[in-house]
N, C-alpha and C positions, 0 to 999 in steps of 0.2 A: 532487341526483339527476343521474345521468349518462345521456346518450343512448347507443344501442347502439354507435355508432362510437367513443365515447370511453372511455378506461379511467379507472377511479377511482384517483386518486393519493392515497396516504396518507403521512403523515410517518413516517419511521422511528422505531421505539420508542427512547426514551432508553436509553443504556447504563447499566444498573444492575448491581450486583454484590453478592454475599453478603459483607459486610464481615468477618464472623467467619471464614469460610473463607479469604478473601483474606489476612487477617492470619496465620492458621495456616500457609497455604502459603508466605507470604512468610518467616515465621520459619524454616520447614524449608529452603526453597530457598536463600535469601540467607545464612542462618546456616551452611549447609553450604559454600557458596562461600567465605565469609570464613574459616571454620575451615581448609579446605584451603589457602587462600591464605596463611594465617599459617604453616602448616607449610613451604610452599615458600619463603616469605620467610626464615624462620629457617634453612633449609638453604642459602640463597644467601649467607649471611654468610661462610662459609669460602671458597668460590670467589672472592668479592670480595677477600678478603685475600690468598690464594695466587696467583691468576691475574692479578688487576688491580692488585695491590700497594696496595690501599686500607689506610690505617692501621687497625689492629684496633679502636681505640676508636671511630673514625668508623663503620666497618662494623657493629660491634656496637651502637652507639647508634642509628644510623639503621635498620638492619635489625631490631634488637630492638624499637625503638619502633613500627615499622610492623607487626611481627608481633603485639605486644601490643594495639595499636589494633584490628587485624583480629579478634583473639579477643574483645575487649570489645564491639566492634560486633556481632559474630556472636551475642552473648548478648542484646542488646537490640533488634535489628532485628525489626520486625513486632509488637512488643509495644504494648499500648494506650498512647497519649500519648507514643510514641517515634518520631514521624514524622521527626524530625531525623536519626535513624539512617540513613535512606535517603540523605539528602544527604551525611552524613558518610562513608558507605560509597562514594558516588560520588567524593568528594574523595580518599578513600583509593586508589581505582583510579587516579586521575590521579597521585598521589604514587608509587605503585608503578611506573607507566610512567616517571616522571621518575627513578626509581632506576636506570634504564638508563644514566644518565650515569656511574655508578660501576661497574656490571656490565652490559655490553651485552645479555646474555641477558635481563635484566629488561624490556627493551623488548618482547620477544616474549611473555614470561610475563605481563607486565602487560596486554598487549593481549588475551591469551587469557582471563585472569581478568576483564578489563573486559567482554568479550563474554559470558562466563558470568553476570556480574552483571546485565547488561541483560536477558539471556534469562530469568534467574530472576524478575526483577521483572515482565516481560511475561507469563511463564507463570503466575505467581501471580494476576495480574489476570484472565487468561483463564479460569483455573479458577474464580475467584469469579463471573465473568460467566456461565459455563456453568451453575453451580449455581443462580444466580438465575433463569435461564431454565428450569431443570429438565432440562437435557440432560446433566448430568454423572452 
């Protein structure tokens, strides 16, 4: 019991979230980011060859590999028992930024897609939390 001059201190409620809505939002948001990123990576192969004089086999292999990885990860991210896909997607973001060594524009594009990736994860969690609280 508190006296009139004291305020009652309560512990903040634990952060809970609607797991099903979180996974659905994660699938939509992160899947979209990865799909768009795959398109941009594939389109960056030609400028890497023409402008930066990267060998075609190297540009095609690295760029094609990153694009295919982004598409595959976009299909499994947010699915049940696929938590590893978030980690793999984060590693992919780092690899895309590292591709700036071959095509300097990839530094900027990788940073943009990295920011979109982090925002998508944050937004999916926030949507799940709001739904759990009943405010969505």
